[in-house]
C-alpha atoms as one frame of an Amber mdcrd trajectory, in Angstrom:
protein
 -65.762  25.178  -3.240 -64.295  23.656  -0.088 -63.155  26.102   2.599 -61.031
  24.797   5.475 -61.241  26.916   8.624 -58.133  26.528  10.794 -56.584  27.948
  13.920 -53.234  27.295  15.515 -54.776  26.855  18.962 -58.063  26.049  20.582
 -60.310  28.901  21.675 -59.390  31.264  18.849 -62.927  31.259  17.441 -62.491
  28.737  14.635 -65.835  27.010  15.102 -67.669  30.317  15.487 -66.259  31.476
  12.147 -66.918  28.132  10.415 -70.531  27.913  11.583 -71.269  31.499  10.556
 -69.671  30.999   7.147 -71.980  28.044   6.521 -74.969  30.044   7.777 -74.037
  33.014   5.576 -73.717  30.742   2.547 -77.213  29.372   3.090 -77.079  26.297
   0.857 -73.911  24.696   2.163 -72.376  21.729   3.927 -70.705  22.081   7.306
 -68.258  19.307   8.257 -66.961  19.155  11.821 -63.605  17.388  11.560 -62.570
  18.211  15.112 -63.460  14.611  15.889 -62.023  14.558  19.413 -64.284  17.393
  20.549 -66.869  18.364  17.896 -69.037  21.286  18.954 -70.381  22.871  15.778
 -73.644  20.989  16.311 -74.165  22.966  19.525 -74.750  25.995  17.302 -76.419
  24.378  14.300 -78.602  21.974  16.313 -79.138  19.633  13.341 -82.367  17.703
  12.860 -83.187  14.369  11.184 -80.025  12.820  12.606 -78.517   9.585  11.361
 -75.436   7.818  12.660 -73.044   5.715  10.621 -70.285   3.707  12.318 -66.734
   4.229  11.110 -64.474   1.182  11.278 -60.852   0.480  10.566 -59.386  -2.942
   9.660 -57.044  -4.711  12.058 -55.083  -7.902  11.297 -56.177 -11.169  12.865
 -53.867 -14.196  12.949 -54.744 -17.865  12.444 -52.512 -19.757  14.891 -52.986
 -23.043  13.025 -51.657 -21.629   9.747 -48.905 -19.423  11.204 -45.445 -21.027
  10.910 -43.587 -18.320  12.802 -41.680 -16.971   9.788 -42.016 -13.414  11.166
 -42.371 -11.876   7.699 -45.322  -9.824   8.940 -43.248  -8.475  11.854 -40.338
  -7.608   9.588 -42.617  -5.859   7.116 -44.375  -3.563   9.605 -42.515  -0.258
   9.491 -44.715   1.087  12.309 -43.602  -1.658  14.727 -47.208  -2.567  15.433
 -46.362  -6.303  15.470 -44.099  -8.457  17.604 -43.623 -12.221  17.741 -43.976
 -13.504  21.287 -44.819 -16.906  22.770 -44.775 -18.499  19.321 -47.374 -16.165
  17.810 -47.685 -12.627  16.416 -49.072  -9.969  18.716 -50.513  -6.641  17.562
 -50.527  -3.203  19.182 -53.806  -1.805  17.768 -53.047   1.799  18.713 -49.941
   1.763  16.483 -51.386  -0.177  13.531 -52.007   1.965  10.426 -54.307  -0.614
   8.798 -52.153  -0.774   5.659 -52.855  -4.466   5.058 -49.213  -5.223   4.330
 -48.906  -8.039   6.855 -51.739  -9.861   5.135 -50.067  -9.469   1.743 -46.628
 -10.745   2.774 -47.792 -13.762   4.789 -46.811 -16.850   2.743 -49.256 -19.085
   4.625 -52.270 -16.752   4.287 -52.589 -16.804   8.057 -53.557 -13.131   8.320
 -57.064 -11.809   7.762 -58.688  -8.508   8.654 -61.411  -7.758  11.139 -63.263
  -4.476  11.461 -62.953  -2.376  14.600 -65.299   0.555  15.178 -63.356   3.692
  16.133 -66.167   6.235  16.003 -69.099   7.380  13.919 -70.458  10.007  11.570
 -73.575  11.929  12.508 -75.436  13.559   9.626 -78.383  15.919   9.796 -79.579
  19.280   8.593 -80.068  22.818   9.814 -82.471  24.326   7.324 -80.607  24.192
   4.009 -77.262  23.406   5.664 -76.069  19.816   5.595 -74.387  19.110   8.948
 -71.799  16.317   9.140 -70.112  15.592  12.446 -67.304  13.117  13.020 -66.778
  11.762  16.508 -63.901   9.578  17.705 -64.504   6.985  20.401 -62.717   7.707
  23.707 -59.313   6.051  23.898 -58.737   5.812  20.141 -55.495   7.334  18.924
 -56.282   8.526  15.384 -59.396  10.088  13.944 -58.080  10.328  10.373 -60.325
   7.497   9.019 -63.345   9.379  10.406 -62.142  12.659   8.902 -61.667  11.027
   5.488 -65.143   9.550   5.529 -66.645  12.852   6.675 -64.905  14.809   3.916
 -66.280  12.422   1.302 -69.843  12.673   2.630 -70.702  16.255   1.699 -72.906
  17.152  -1.237 -71.499  19.402  -3.921 -71.481  23.183  -3.495 -69.962  25.323
  -0.749 -68.450  23.122   1.945 -67.078  24.554   5.171 -64.572  22.271   6.903
 -64.158  22.941  10.623 -60.642  21.583  11.167 -59.067  20.350  14.395 -56.916
  22.983  16.128 -53.163  22.948  15.589 -51.166  21.652  12.637 -50.974  17.867
  13.101 -51.740  15.089  10.583 -55.502  15.409  11.077 -55.304  19.085  10.073
 -53.199  18.254   7.027 -55.847  15.736   5.939 -58.449  18.521   5.955 -56.227
  21.045   4.190 -55.453  18.578   1.392 -59.185  18.444   0.554 -59.649  22.225
   0.603 -59.660  24.789  -2.194 -59.066  27.667   0.230 -57.891  27.959   3.833
 -59.263  30.554   6.227 -56.985  31.017   9.232 -58.505  32.329  12.442 -55.886
  34.133  14.506 -55.929  35.352  18.069 -53.923  38.609  18.386 -51.657  37.510
  21.214 -48.052  36.304  21.366 -49.220  32.710  21.886 -51.862  32.966  19.173
 -49.373  34.494  16.721 -46.831  31.723  17.360 -49.349  29.001  16.550 -50.773
  30.956  13.630 -47.350  30.889  11.965 -47.191  27.083  12.254 -50.583  26.698
  10.557 -49.625  29.212   7.885 -46.450  27.219   7.180 -48.515  24.038   6.713
 -50.957  25.740   4.357 -48.087  27.261   2.368 -46.265  23.928   2.062 -49.429
  22.384   0.631 -49.819  25.235  -1.835 -53.256  26.404  -0.707 -54.477  30.007
  -1.039 -55.376  31.523   2.303 -56.627  34.553   4.195 -57.015  35.412   7.844
 -59.719  36.562  10.214 -58.339  38.218  13.348 -60.693  37.481  16.219 -61.027
  39.016  19.685 -58.658  41.879  18.960 -59.739  45.357  19.990 -56.146  46.591
  19.723 -53.971  45.614  16.723 -51.187  43.168  17.534 -48.383  44.587  15.443
 -46.260  41.416  14.960 -49.287  39.618  13.488 -50.273  42.575  11.331 -46.731
  43.014  10.002 -46.375  39.279   9.312 -49.540  39.326   7.202 -48.309  42.359
   5.250 -44.851  40.862   4.689 -46.284  37.569   3.424 -49.146  38.996   1.392
 -51.843  37.401   3.549 -55.242  39.034   3.089 -56.886  40.094   6.349 -60.516
  39.410   5.487 -61.998  40.741   8.718 -61.167  41.885  12.228 -63.747  40.875
  14.816 -63.362  42.889  18.003 -64.028  41.351  21.368 -67.610  42.160  22.351
 -69.252  40.829  25.546 -72.589  40.564  23.711 -71.020  38.493  20.948 -69.275
  36.284  23.515 -72.546  35.819  25.390 -74.415  34.858  22.208 -71.708  32.324
  21.310 -71.797  30.869  24.833 -75.541  30.327  24.397 -75.020  28.497  21.111
 -76.498  31.251  18.955 -75.470  31.823  15.343 -74.415  35.448  14.973 -75.434
  35.627  11.310 -78.976  34.791  12.301 -79.022  37.052  15.360 -77.465  40.205
  13.948 -77.789  41.517  10.365 -74.397  43.248  10.596 -72.678  39.904  11.170
 -74.614  38.337   8.327 -73.230  41.027   6.023 -69.686  40.570   7.399 -69.602
  36.862   6.762 -71.147  37.209   3.307 -68.368  39.677   2.529 -65.800  37.113
   3.702 -67.342  34.498   1.398 -67.239  36.966  -1.511 -63.566  37.714  -0.828
 -62.750  34.002  -0.668 -64.564  33.354  -3.941 -62.548  36.050  -5.629 -59.317
  34.701  -4.141 -59.940  31.266  -5.603 -60.548  32.356  -9.174
């Protein structure tokens, strides 16, 4: 089973929930797909680390073969190519690496070269396989890294720590998931972003539930929205200075406090039942 853990905004507690779900499962894979700022490894502290570069193909043009027909420029729907000073020019940050320009070139003047955009780091925390994707600074899209990370986990329970928000990188994670666990912050801002993530999950037809984090007092609009839409509230985690302090020190609550171990095992049981 693949469980995607999402939140509409950063700071809602998504990584805390994802890490503790993996720890509660025991034999599991944890994939950090928040490739712009991965921090699950700060909690899991994986050992036996290995790094694998992640590359994406970019077109390269042979000036001697190019006749200036501009078919490659006309084909590119992303406007990543222009023809200037008698030769094609590429904007790498816009290129989607579709390979179309190479296919339509009648002179076979286009080849592909590999550009490294980041890497995968794999390791282990006890019986938990830890996979972390990291995007190089300045790169515009981490989706190739996310795809490779999602295909790297062993079978069994896989916890996917998604990027915050509801952009394309989040959709990539949700598409691979069997169940989506939404982490909501009980505030007006948190509720607004929660609804956007819920809409994405619903459009993709994924079953989901919610964990309300850092809420000592119920936030009625969020509670009523969950009731109206039949969203299961799997747990409510109150704000606790001791819990916040443990998280700030990179401690895994399931391993520090038996009551949290039981809570997260109960969440896993509820998710398993919801996916049957």
